[in-house]
NUDOTOR-558755 format. One line per 3 residues: number of its first residue (from 1); for each residue x negated, y negated, z negated of N, C-alpha, C. Coordinates in Angstrom, 2 decimals. Example, Ala and Ser with C-alpha at 12.3 -4.5 7.8 and 13.67 -1.06 7.14 Angstrom:
BEGIN
1 = -13.19:5.69:-7.80:-12.30:4.50:-7.80:-13.20:3.30:-7.80 ~ -12.85:2.25:-7.08:-13.67:1.06:-7.14:-12.90:-0.03:-7.87
This chain:
BEGIN
1 = -0.66:1.05:-0.08:0.24:0.36:-0.23:-0.85:-1.09:-0.04 ~ -2.26:-1.45:0.05:-3.12:-2.64:-0.55:-3.26:-2.65:1.00 ~ -3.06:-4.19:1.18:-3.73:-4.89:2.11:-2.74:-4.96:3.50
4 = -1.52:-4.32:3.21:-0.20:-4.14:4.31:0.45:-5.27:4.58 ~ 0.88:-5.32:5.71:1.10:-7.01:6.21:2.07:-6.54:7.41 ~ 3.04:-6.53:6.91:4.32:-5.16:7.81:4.82:-6.91:8.50
7 = 5.28:-6.51:10.62:6.12:-7.19:11.08:7.81:-5.92:11.56 ~ 8.70:-6.77:11.33:9.83:-5.33:11.29:10.26:-5.98:12.89 ~ 10.63:-5.16:13.78:11.31:-5.71:14.99:12.37:-4.87:15.19
10 = 13.18:-5.88:15.05:14.61:-5.59:15.26:15.42:-5.28:16.71 ~ 15.96:-3.83:16.64:16.56:-4.01:18.14:18.30:-4.98:17.44 ~ 18.77:-6.02:18.03:20.01:-6.60:17.20:21.10:-5.63:17.89
13 = 21.10:-4.84:18.99:22.06:-4.00:19.84:22.19:-2.45:19.36 ~ 21.43:-2.30:19.12:20.85:-0.53:18.75:21.75:-0.23:17.88 ~ 22.16:0.92:18.27:23.18:2.12:17.83:24.54:1.29:17.20
16 = 24.90:1.72:15.79:26.72:0.94:15.60:26.31:0.40:14.52 ~ 25.47:0.18:13.80:25.27:-0.76:12.45:25.01:-2.17:12.71 ~ 25.02:-2.73:11.67:25.23:-4.22:11.64:23.41:-4.82:11.45
19 = 23.18:-6.07:11.80:22.03:-6.80:11.50:21.47:-7.11:10.72 ~ 22.63:-7.80:10.19:22.74:-8.43:8.56:22.56:-7.63:7.67 ~ 23.37:-6.31:7.72:23.10:-5.30:6.88:22.02:-5.33:7.30
22 = 20.96:-4.88:7.80:20.14:-3.60:7.93:18.80:-4.93:7.35 ~ 18.92:-6.42:7.66:17.95:-7.55:7.05:17.93:-7.38:5.87 ~ 19.38:-7.31:5.09:18.91:-7.51:3.53:18.70:-6.08:2.83
25 = 18.87:-5.44:3.65:18.16:-4.10:3.32:16.22:-4.10:3.38 ~ 16.24:-4.80:4.59:14.56:-5.04:4.12:13.91:-5.52:3.37 ~ 15.17:-7.11:3.23:14.60:-7.95:2.19:14.72:-7.31:0.61
28 = 15.60:-6.44:0.32:15.85:-5.78:-0.99:14.85:-4.96:-1.22 ~ 13.99:-4.33:-0.16:13.00:-3.15:-0.28:11.65:-3.92:-0.41 ~ 11.53:-4.88:0.14:10.35:-5.90:0.55:9.98:-6.52:-0.48
31 = 10.80:-6.50:-1.63:10.97:-7.62:-2.78:10.54:-6.49:-3.85 ~ 10.64:-5.19:-3.54:10.20:-3.95:-4.46:8.90:-3.55:-4.57 ~ 7.69:-4.47:-3.77:6.47:-3.97:-2.99:6.12:-4.78:-3.19
34 = 6.67:-6.32:-2.82:5.49:-7.62:-2.89:4.59:-7.35:-1.72 ~ 4.91:-7.03:-0.57:3.83:-7.38:0.21:4.38:-8.19:1.74 ~ 3.50:-8.89:1.56:4.21:-9.93:3.24:4.69:-8.88:4.52
37 = 5.32:-9.75:4.90:6.10:-9.07:5.94:6.91:-10.34:7.10 ~ 7.64:-10.18:8.21:8.12:-10.92:9.06:9.30:-10.16:9.54 ~ 10.32:-11.01:9.83:10.91:-10.04:10.67:11.39:-10.47:11.95
40 = 11.48:-9.63:13.17:11.13:-10.36:14.89:12.30:-9.65:15.23 ~ 12.82:-9.89:16.43:13.30:-9.42:17.17:13.10:-8.15:18.78 ~ 13.87:-7.70:19.18:13.28:-6.74:19.96:13.93:-7.41:21.46
43 = 13.67:-7.29:22.98:14.16:-8.29:23.69:14.30:-7.19:25.00 ~ 14.81:-7.19:26.00:15.64:-6.49:27.08:14.73:-6.37:27.97 ~ 13.88:-7.82:28.14:12.52:-7.43:29.05:11.30:-6.71:29.28
46 = 11.19:-6.25:27.47:10.21:-5.88:27.18:8.69:-6.73:26.81 ~ 9.06:-8.23:27.17:7.96:-8.84:26.92:7.11:-9.48:25.76 ~ 6.31:-8.84:25.37:5.77:-8.94:23.86:4.59:-10.00:23.73
49 = 4.47:-10.97:24.81:3.10:-11.41:24.64:2.88:-11.77:23.40 ~ 3.93:-13.25:22.98:4.18:-13.64:21.91:3.78:-13.11:20.69 ~ 4.39:-11.96:20.49:4.06:-10.83:19.43:2.90:-10.25:19.56
52 = 2.61:-10.12:20.58:1.22:-9.66:20.34:-0.35:-10.24:19.92 ~ -0.16:-11.72:20.30:-0.73:-13.21:20.11:-0.41:-13.31:18.33 ~ 0.76:-13.21:17.73:1.04:-13.42:16.40:0.28:-12.09:16.00
55 = 0.85:-10.96:16.41:-0.29:-9.86:15.38:-1.69:-9.63:15.38 ~ -2.02:-10.37:16.19:-3.51:-10.64:16.33:-3.83:-12.02:15.54 ~ -3.21:-13.17:15.46:-3.66:-14.17:14.72:-3.35:-13.86:13.13
58 = -2.32:-13.76:13.15:-1.45:-13.16:11.76:-1.74:-11.70:10.76 ~ -2.59:-10.95:11.61:-3.90:-10.03:11.00:-2.32:-9.08:10.58 ~ -1.36:-8.52:11.25:-0.27:-7.72:10.51:-1.16:-6.50:11.11
61 = -0.77:-4.95:10.31:-1.26:-4.25:9.82:-0.26:-2.90:10.05 ~ 1.30:-3.13:10.29:2.11:-2.74:10.28:3.26:-3.28:11.32 ~ 3.75:-2.05:12.01:4.71:-2.89:13.21:5.66:-1.97:12.55
64 = 7.13:-2.60:12.19:8.11:-1.43:12.07:9.08:-1.30:12.91 ~ 9.67:-0.97:13.75:10.77:-1.05:14.80:12.11:0.03:14.31 ~ 13.24:-0.85:14.66:14.33:-0.59:13.70:15.16:-0.67:14.68
67 = 15.31:0.72:15.33:16.38:0.74:16.79:16.24:2.44:17.28 ~ 16.52:2.64:18.57:16.78:3.97:18.85:15.36:4.44:19.16 ~ 15.47:5.64:20.04:14.31:5.92:21.31:14.07:4.93:22.14
70 = 14.63:4.28:22.43:14.84:3.35:23.80:13.65:2.21:23.33 ~ 14.27:1.51:22.21:13.26:0.20:21.35:11.91:1.24:21.24 ~ 12.09:2.19:20.64:10.44:2.68:19.79:9.82:2.97:21.22
73 = 10.08:3.22:21.84:9.58:3.25:23.51:8.81:2.16:24.06 ~ 9.84:1.42:24.11:9.65:-0.34:24.37:8.50:-1.22:23.68 ~ 8.73:-1.02:22.69:7.57:-1.43:21.52:6.42:-0.88:21.25
76 = 6.32:0.56:21.19:4.71:0.80:20.92:4.46:1.09:22.12 ~ 4.91:0.72:23.37:3.73:0.59:24.70:3.87:-0.39:24.55 ~ 4.26:-1.86:24.29:3.95:-3.20:24.59:2.41:-2.95:23.49
79 = 2.31:-2.71:22.47:1.54:-2.61:21.29:0.41:-1.98:20.90 ~ 0.62:-0.67:21.94:0.28:0.72:21.09:-1.55:0.15:21.17 ~ -2.08:-0.64:22.48:-3.28:-0.94:22.27:-4.09:-1.94:20.66
82 = -3.26:-2.69:19.97:-3.19:-3.32:18.96:-4.16:-2.30:18.03 ~ -4.71:-2.67:17.25:-4.92:-2.00:15.81:-4.20:-1.68:14.52 ~ -2.52:-1.22:14.78:-1.78:-1.29:13.64:-1.42:-0.39:13.99
85 = -0.56:0.07:12.77:0.68:1.29:12.62:1.71:1.35:13.03 ~ 2.49:2.18:13.37:4.07:1.96:13.97:4.84:2.87:12.96 ~ 5.64:1.91:12.52:6.75:3.24:11.55:8.16:3.13:12.13
88 = 9.39:3.38:11.88:10.66:3.97:12.16:11.60:3.71:11.78 ~ 12.66:3.03:11.78:14.20:2.72:10.70:14.66:2.91:12.00 ~ 14.97:4.01:11.91:15.89:4.87:13.14:17.84:4.39:12.78
91 = 17.81:3.43:14.10:19.22:3.07:14.10:19.76:2.97:15.13 ~ 19.19:3.81:16.30:19.69:4.00:17.23:21.01:5.38:17.43 ~ 21.56:5.83:18.59:22.49:6.84:18.88:21.88:8.29:18.51
94 = 20.96:8.84:18.89:19.78:9.63:18.50:18.82:9.98:17.72 ~ 17.82:8.80:17.74:16.83:9.14:17.12:15.82:10.24:16.86 ~ 15.49:10.84:17.94:14.90:11.91:18.11:13.36:11.92:17.22
97 = 12.85:10.68:17.69:11.10:11.45:17.04:11.44:10.79:16.07 ~ 12.21:10.09:15.19:12.37:9.67:13.70:12.50:10.82:12.98 ~ 13.74:11.81:13.41:14.24:12.92:12.88:13.02:14.46:12.95
100 = 12.34:14.09:14.43:10.88:15.20:14.49:10.01:14.56:13.67 ~ 9.66:13.72:12.73:9.23:13.36:11.91:9.47:13.44:10.37 ~ 10.98:13.76:10.87:11.69:13.38:8.77:11.64:12.43:8.46
103 = 11.83:11.37:9.30:12.12:9.71:8.50:14.01:10.14:8.04 ~ 14.19:9.70:7.16:15.40:9.86:6.80:16.27:8.73:7.85 ~ 17.78:9.19:7.91:18.06:8.24:8.72:18.89:6.75:8.30
106 = 18.92:7.06:6.89:19.60:5.78:6.06:18.37:4.88:6.41 ~ 18.99:3.57:6.65:18.09:2.29:6.55:17.23:2.45:4.76 ~ 17.68:2.35:3.83:17.07:2.34:2.61:16.25:3.11:2.58
109 = 16.11:4.65:3.05:15.39:5.76:2.42:14.46:5.66:3.73 ~ 14.76:5.25:4.77:13.37:4.82:5.72:12.22:4.40:5.57 ~ 12.73:3.26:4.64:12.15:2.09:4.73:11.01:2.17:3.23
112 = 12.13:3.05:2.51:10.92:3.85:1.64:9.95:5.19:1.69 ~ 10.53:5.94:2.34:9.36:6.30:3.76:7.87:5.79:3.80 ~ 8.81:4.76:4.59:7.39:3.93:5.66:6.52:3.25:4.20
115 = 6.84:3.06:3.29:6.25:2.73:2.38:4.88:3.89:1.58 ~ 6.23:5.48:1.56:4.88:5.68:1.05:4.41:6.91:1.41 ~ 4.86:6.92:3.20:3.84:8.05:3.87:2.51:7.45:4.98
118 = 1.47:7.95:4.96:0.70:7.90:5.79:0.39:7.53:7.62 ~ -0.29:6.80:8.29:-0.06:6.90:9.45:-0.87:7.88:9.92 ~ -0.67:9.07:11.51:-1.36:9.83:12.05:-1.62:9.44:13.25
121 = -2.67:9.84:14.31:-2.60:10.03:15.32:-1.38:10.64:15.87 ~ -1.07:10.15:16.83:0.56:10.78:17.92:0.34:10.55:19.36 ~ 0.59:11.66:19.53:-0.06:12.06:21.62:1.31:10.83:22.21
124 = 1.06:10.49:23.15:2.76:10.11:24.31:2.41:10.90:25.20 ~ 3.17:10.28:26.46:2.87:10.76:28.37:3.27:9.79:28.84 ~ 3.23:10.19:30.23:3.03:8.95:30.81:3.73:9.74:31.88
127 = 4.87:8.66:32.25:6.12:9.81:33.88:5.68:8.48:34.80 ~ 4.83:9.01:35.99:4.61:8.08:36.93:4.00:6.44:36.50 ~ 3.37:6.90:35.14:2.26:5.34:34.57:3.65:4.86:33.71
130 = 4.72:4.83:33.62:5.74:4.82:32.64:5.17:5.36:31.46 ~ 5.14:4.80:30.38:4.81:4.96:28.87:6.27:6.48:28.48 ~ 6.34:7.76:27.44:6.67:8.08:27.04:6.52:8.25:25.69
133 = 7.52:8.37:24.65:6.94:8.53:23.02:7.56:9.92:22.83 ~ 8.78:10.46:23.63:9.10:11.47:22.45:9.69:12.54:23.86 ~ 10.64:12.54:24.62:10.92:13.40:25.55:11.68:12.53:27.01
136 = 11.52:13.58:27.89:12.25:12.66:29.41:12.40:13.83:30.00 ~ 13.35:13.88:31.28:14.04:14.64:31.88:14.57:14.46:33.29 ~ 14.98:15.41:33.81:15.29:14.80:35.23:16.81:16.26:35.03
139 = 17.27:15.97:35.86:18.49:16.58:36.26:19.57:15.88:35.50 ~ 20.46:17.67:34.44:21.20:17.05:34.15:21.59:15.68:32.76 ~ 20.47:15.83:32.58:20.18:15.23:30.92:20.20:13.71:31.44
142 = 19.23:13.87:32.61:19.16:12.34:33.69:20.73:11.73:33.78 ~ 21.30:12.51:34.56:23.00:11.70:34.76:23.33:11.84:33.78 ~ 23.71:12.28:32.48:23.99:11.74:31.49:23.70:10.87:30.75
145 = 22.15:10.51:30.61:21.29:9.18:30.15:21.93:8.22:30.83 ~ 22.19:8.41:32.34:22.54:6.92:33.29:24.19:6.75:32.48 ~ 24.57:7.64:32.62:26.12:7.59:32.27:26.62:6.73:30.55
148 = 25.68:7.59:29.75:25.58:7.00:28.19:25.75:5.35:28.38 ~ 24.55:5.01:29.21:23.83:3.55:29.55:24.96:2.54:30.00 ~ 26.09:3.22:30.19:26.88:2.35:31.18:28.38:1.84:30.03
151 = 27.97:2.74:28.94:29.12:3.08:28.40:29.34:1.71:27.17 ~ 30.20:0.90:26.90:30.47:-0.08:25.76:30.35:0.43:24.30 ~ 30.31:1.94:24.00:30.27:2.34:22.74:29.13:3.18:22.32
154 = 28.22:2.96:21.39:27.08:4.15:21.31:27.61:5.07:20.33 ~ 26.04:6.06:20.03:26.68:6.86:18.80:26.87:8.40:19.61 ~ 27.06:9.43:18.21:27.06:10.95:18.94:28.51:10.46:19.61
157 = 29.27:10.72:19.06:30.44:11.30:19.83:30.60:10.88:21.30 ~ 30.40:9.38:21.33:30.04:8.96:23.12:29.87:9.83:23.83 ~ 28.20:9.74:23.31:27.14:10.72:24.19:27.68:12.55:24.17
160 = 28.20:12.74:23.39:29.29:14.09:23.31:29.95:14.58:24.71 ~ 30.97:12.77:24.65:31.97:12.97:25.00:31.37:12.58:26.65 ~ 30.24:12.50:26.95:29.66:12.28:28.21:28.81:13.37:29.15
163 = 28.50:14.22:28.38:27.83:15.96:28.25:28.92:16.22:28.68 ~ 30.23:16.58:28.07:31.98:17.24:28.54:31.63:16.81:29.65 ~ 32.25:15.67:30.07:32.34:14.86:30.97:31.78:15.66:32.12
166 = 30.65:15.39:31.93:29.62:15.27:33.27:29.46:17.19:33.31 ~ 29.85:18.37:32.39:29.43:19.46:32.53:30.26:19.94:33.40 ~ 31.48:19.22:33.83:32.17:19.97:34.69:31.75:20.09:36.14
169 = 31.21:19.39:36.38:30.89:19.31:37.45:29.42:18.85:38.02 ~ 28.26:19.44:36.78:27.26:20.07:36.73:27.11:20.98:38.01 ~ 25.83:20.55:38.97:25.10:21.03:39.91:24.02:21.46:39.27
172 = 22.95:22.37:39.75:21.76:22.99:40.13:21.20:22.06:41.20 ~ 19.42:21.76:41.14:18.94:20.63:41.66:17.81:21.93:42.47 ~ 17.44:21.58:43.64:16.13:21.84:43.99:14.63:20.91:43.30
175 = 13.80:21.97:42.48:13.10:20.93:42.18:11.16:22.21:42.70 ~ 10.39:21.63:43.03:9.32:22.00:43.20:8.14:21.77:41.60 ~ 7.48:22.79:41.24:6.88:22.46:40.07:5.78:22.57:40.71
178 = 4.57:21.64:40.37:3.25:21.91:40.51:2.52:21.58:38.95 ~ 1.99:22.97:39.11:1.22:23.04:37.81:-0.40:23.35:38.02 ~ -1.75:23.47:36.81:-2.75:23.75:37.49:-3.14:24.86:38.01
181 = -2.65:26.05:37.93:-2.89:27.15:38.65:-1.52:27.89:39.20 ~ -0.49:27.27:39.13:0.81:27.29:39.81:1.42:26.70:40.49 ~ 2.33:27.40:41.47:3.41:26.67:41.97:4.61:27.03:42.20
184 = 5.38:26.37:41.38:7.01:27.03:41.55:8.48:26.27:41.65 ~ 8.87:27.48:42.90:10.10:26.69:43.17:11.49:27.01:42.88 ~ 11.97:26.37:42.26:13.45:26.94:41.61:14.49:25.81:41.75
187 = 15.47:26.23:41.23:17.16:25.20:40.82:17.00:25.41:39.71 ~ 17.18:24.49:39.44:17.34:24.33:37.82:18.67:23.34:37.63 ~ 19.58:23.05:36.49:20.02:22.56:36.01:19.31:21.02:35.54
190 = 18.34:21.51:34.69:17.97:20.05:34.14:16.22:20.76:33.77 ~ 15.12:19.64:33.53:13.89:19.81:33.44:13.80:18.63:32.50 ~ 13.65:19.58:31.23:12.99:18.25:29.87:11.21:18.38:29.76
193 = 10.98:17.44:29.44:8.98:17.68:29.44:9.45:16.89:28.05 ~ 8.84:17.43:27.02:9.19:17.13:25.14:7.83:16.78:25.04 ~ 7.38:16.01:24.29:6.94:15.48:23.18:7.13:15.56:21.63
196 = 7.89:15.40:21.38:8.79:15.53:20.58:9.70:16.89:20.25 ~ 10.28:17.30:19.32:10.38:18.61:19.04:12.45:18.65:20.02 ~ 13.12:17.14:19.74:14.24:17.56:19.93:14.65:16.22:20.80
199 = 16.12:16.52:20.93:16.89:15.13:22.08:17.12:14.08:20.95 ~ 17.86:14.38:20.31:18.00:13.48:19.18:19.26:14.48:18.50 ~ 19.66:13.76:17.51:20.69:14.42:16.26:20.05:15.99:16.23
202 = 19.20:16.10:15.50:18.46:17.38:15.86:18.72:18.61:16.72 ~ 19.20:18.15:18.14:19.46:19.38:18.79:18.16:19.21:19.36 ~ 17.78:20.74:18.71:15.85:20.72:19.32:16.47:21.51:20.68
205 = 15.04:21.18:21.67:15.12:21.48:22.79:13.73:22.39:22.84 ~ 12.77:21.40:22.11:11.10:22.53:22.13:10.89:22.48:21.10 ~ 11.09:24.16:20.66:10.91:24.10:18.81:9.21:24.37:18.80
208 = 8.55:24.80:19.47:7.47:25.17:19.07:6.63:23.45:19.37 ~ 7.49:22.06:19.64:6.59:20.94:20.20:5.77:20.71:18.87 ~ 4.86:19.80:19.31:4.00:19.74:17.97:3.54:17.89:18.42
211 = 4.03:16.81:18.02:3.00:15.46:18.19:1.47:15.17:18.51 ~ 0.64:16.26:18.19:-0.34:15.64:18.42:-1.19:16.69:19.03 ~ -0.77:17.93:19.53:-1.44:18.85:20.48:-2.06:18.86:20.97
214 = -1.52:17.84:22.19:-2.41:17.66:22.81:-1.55:18.64:24.72 ~ -0.36:18.60:24.36:0.25:18.99:25.13:1.52:18.89:25.16 ~ 2.45:19.07:25.88:4.03:18.57:26.60:4.37:19.89:26.18
217 = 5.51:20.29:25.78:6.81:21.21:25.99:7.61:21.21:27.35 ~ 7.39:21.89:28.54:8.55:22.09:29.34:9.51:23.13:29.04 ~ 10.34:22.71:29.28:11.96:23.49:29.78:12.69:22.66:30.48
220 = 12.94:24.23:31.23:13.85:24.95:32.17:14.98:25.13:32.31 ~ 16.19:24.65:32.67:17.44:25.89:32.77:17.93:25.75:33.88 ~ 17.57:27.09:34.45:17.65:27.38:36.13:19.02:27.74:36.31
223 = 19.17:27.90:37.76:20.28:28.10:37.95:21.46:29.22:37.27 ~ 22.79:29.43:37.13:23.43:30.09:36.74:24.28:29.73:36.15 ~ 25.48:31.16:35.84:26.88:30.50:35.65:26.86:29.36:34.55
226 = 27.85:29.24:34.57:28.17:27.70:33.78:28.55:28.33:31.92 ~ 29.19:29.81:32.14:29.30:30.35:31.01:28.11:30.63:30.25 ~ 27.37:31.50:31.59:26.06:31.47:30.61:25.00:30.74:30.28
229 = 25.25:29.41:31.31:24.13:28.65:30.71:24.20:27.73:29.70 ~ 26.06:27.65:28.88:26.50:27.33:27.59:26.01:28.23:26.84 ~ 25.95:29.74:26.75:24.91:30.59:26.32:23.16:30.25:25.51
232 = 23.07:30.47:26.55:21.32:29.77:26.87:21.17:28.71:26.31 ~ 22.17:27.89:26.26:21.08:26.42:26.01:21.53:26.45:24.44 ~ 22.81:26.95:23.99:22.60:27.07:22.46:21.73:27.70:22.02
235 = 21.19:28.87:22.61:19.92:29.79:21.72:18.85:28.77:21.75 ~ 18.58:28.14:23.13:17.57:26.70:22.62:17.90:25.64:21.76 ~ 18.64:24.83:21.97:19.26:24.38:20.55:18.78:24.72:19.52
238 = 19.26:25.96:19.17:18.85:26.72:17.89:17.30:27.37:17.65 ~ 16.67:26.81:18.39:15.49:27.08:18.50:14.56:28.31:18.18 ~ 15.64:29.42:19.28:15.25:30.45:19.05:14.14:31.44:20.05
241 = 13.84:30.68:21.31:13.56:30.53:22.30:12.08:31.08:22.42 ~ 11.18:31.39:22.20:9.49:31.23:22.45:8.79:30.83:23.50 ~ 7.75:30.08:23.52:7.45:29.41:24.65:6.52:30.34:25.44
244 = 6.86:30.52:26.45:6.05:31.77:27.07:4.34:31.25:27.97 ~ 3.47:32.12:27.82:2.36:31.91:28.43:2.43:31.35:29.86 ~ 1.66:30.20:30.31:1.84:29.45:31.24:1.13:30.45:32.50
247 = 0.45:31.16:32.16:-0.20:32.30:33.29:0.45:33.12:33.47 ~ 1.77:33.53:33.06:2.38:34.67:33.63:4.07:34.02:32.96 ~ 4.58:33.29:33.59:6.01:32.80:33.51:6.87:33.71:34.02
250 = 7.87:33.99:33.45:8.84:34.55:34.04:9.83:34.00:34.73 ~ 9.61:33.31:36.04:10.39:32.47:37.02:11.58:32.49:37.19 ~ 12.79:33.62:36.95:13.64:34.21:37.25:14.65:33.91:35.83
253 = 14.65:33.54:34.38:14.64:33.74:33.43:15.68:32.54:33.23 ~ 16.67:32.90:32.40:17.88:31.68:32.46:17.12:30.34:31.72 ~ 16.02:30.46:30.73:15.39:29.60:29.97:13.53:29.64:30.64
256 = 13.01:28.63:30.91:11.81:28.63:31.18:10.82:27.73:30.43 ~ 10.50:28.31:29.16:9.59:27.22:28.32:8.47:27.59:28.30 ~ 7.64:26.26:28.30:5.97:26.44:28.46:5.71:25.18:28.21
259 = 4.36:25.17:27.47:3.43:23.98:27.44:2.30:24.11:28.65 ~ 2.09:22.35:28.64:0.91:22.23:29.45:0.40:20.80:29.08 ~ -0.55:20.43:29.60:-1.25:18.93:29.06:-0.41:17.48:30.76
262 = -0.02:18.66:31.57:0.24:17.95:32.71:1.38:18.45:34.15 ~ 2.11:17.88:34.49:2.86:18.65:35.87:3.35:17.62:36.27 ~ 3.36:18.18:37.65:3.94:17.50:38.47:5.20:18.06:39.34
265 = 6.17:17.13:39.12:7.65:17.98:39.69:8.09:17.56:41.12 ~ 8.08:17.71:42.22:8.94:17.73:43.16:10.26:17.73:43.30 ~ 10.93:16.70:42.94:12.55:16.08:42.91:13.17:16.01:44.20
268 = 13.36:17.12:45.18:13.60:17.09:46.41:15.28:16.76:46.80 ~ 15.77:16.90:45.59:17.78:16.13:45.59:18.04:15.01:45.12 ~ 16.42:13.62:44.36:16.34:12.68:43.71:17.62:13.03:42.69
271 = 17.44:13.93:41.98:18.40:14.04:40.78:18.01:12.66:39.67 ~ 18.48:12.34:38.83:18.60:11.12:38.05:17.63:11.96:37.04 ~ 16.96:10.96:35.99:16.04:10.89:35.63:16.15:9.95:34.23
274 = 15.25:10.30:33.12:15.06:9.25:31.80:14.17:9.40:31.60 ~ 13.69:8.23:30.88:11.91:8.41:29.50:12.76:8.02:28.49 ~ 12.65:8.87:27.90:13.20:8.62:25.89:14.19:7.94:26.10
277 = 15.42:8.63:26.98:16.70:8.23:27.13:16.92:7.66:27.83 ~ 16.56:6.16:28.00:16.90:4.98:28.70:16.65:5.62:30.20 ~ 17.57:5.48:31.27:17.83:5.79:33.00:16.81:4.96:33.71
280 = 15.60:5.96:34.56:15.24:5.30:35.23:15.70:5.23:36.64 ~ 14.81:4.64:37.39:15.36:4.79:39.00:14.56:6.11:39.41 ~ 15.41:6.68:40.56:15.89:7.78:41.24:13.93:7.92:42.06
283 = 13.64:9.07:42.16:12.17:9.38:42.49:12.26:10.74:43.42 ~ 11.38:11.16:44.48:11.08:12.28:44.59:9.87:12.81:44.02 ~ 9.28:12.36:43.22:8.26:12.70:42.09:8.20:12.41:41.25
286 = 7.65:13.43:40.35:7.54:12.71:38.71:6.37:13.49:38.30 ~ 5.03:12.63:38.07:3.59:12.90:37.65:3.61:12.62:35.91 ~ 3.27:13.47:35.51:3.71:13.76:34.04:2.13:13.94:33.57
289 = 1.85:13.52:32.56:0.60:13.81:31.99:0.26:13.49:30.69 ~ 0.07:14.20:29.65:0.11:13.52:28.05:-0.79:12.60:27.68 ~ -0.90:11.64:26.70:-1.80:10.88:26.63:-2.57:11.15:24.88
292 = -3.50:11.65:24.75:-3.62:12.25:23.47:-4.22:11.46:22.47 ~ -3.72:11.32:21.10:-3.41:10.31:20.14:-3.36:8.67:20.65 ~ -2.25:8.73:21.63:-2.16:7.42:22.45:-1.67:6.01:21.12
295 = -1.26:6.43:19.80:-0.30:5.87:19.20:-0.64:6.18:17.07 ~ -1.08:5.58:16.07:-0.20:5.66:15.07:1.03:5.51:14.64 ~ 1.38:7.00:14.06:2.55:6.68:13.36:2.69:7.30:12.19
298 = 3.84:6.33:11.51:3.49:6.57:9.59:5.04:8.08:10.03 ~ 4.36:9.02:9.14:5.43:10.46:9.46:5.11:11.19:8.84 ~ 5.60:12.62:8.28:5.46:13.46:7.66:4.61:14.49:8.44
301 = 3.42:14.71:8.34:2.67:15.35:9.06:3.37:17.07:8.46 ~ 3.77:17.75:7.77:4.04:18.09:7.43:4.83:19.83:8.94
């Protein structure tokens, strides 16, 4: 706790919570530790040059991000070259990265967690040179991400409604996967590339994922009947499936799950894609590679 100076960056429209209540919570918890702090706000265009100068000039040690995974991605990407450690107050819809590192979703408990734990080196990854902290994907979850971003309400209920609405007409897409020693032609409903273990809301997609192992977890749900798809998805979300050795993949399996430091996905039908839950423009190629120890995150390292 000694010599820490905290800069809180709040997304004023994240999740379903009230900004004023969050500010009061921060003020109350900060009073109990008597550490210097300032509150600022995120912005939609991602321009943090003024805050970069503020952090440098005023010697902030911690950047605490109050928002969802998209806000966490945006802020860490903008500030990760600075000698600061990052913390998260999870007030978004899914809060996948925060949940993966056991940060409480209650703001008061989250702030106390950040006071009590240390920062650890944490991997990120690049998707066509765009930074990602947690999980990106192409296919069905990309479709849902694009649709969810257009909704007037946020939260788990809205997300589940969008999943159900799009599942009825979901179709498999043609992809080619280029790995170091393999080339795989496949039809799949989705491909998820994960650094953290989950989508958010404790829906585990990559049970073997670790934030500091220098590897990405790749999960494909291949073409199959909708009934079978529901079953294998539930098994994957329950964390039952193990990662397969990359040099002996069963490309005919309903779920293909493996780990790699890099992958190129040829997206032949321009399936929708997302980065950390935020939609991105459709593209015919996704070049993805891990960035080891990309930033320092205050987290439970167990």
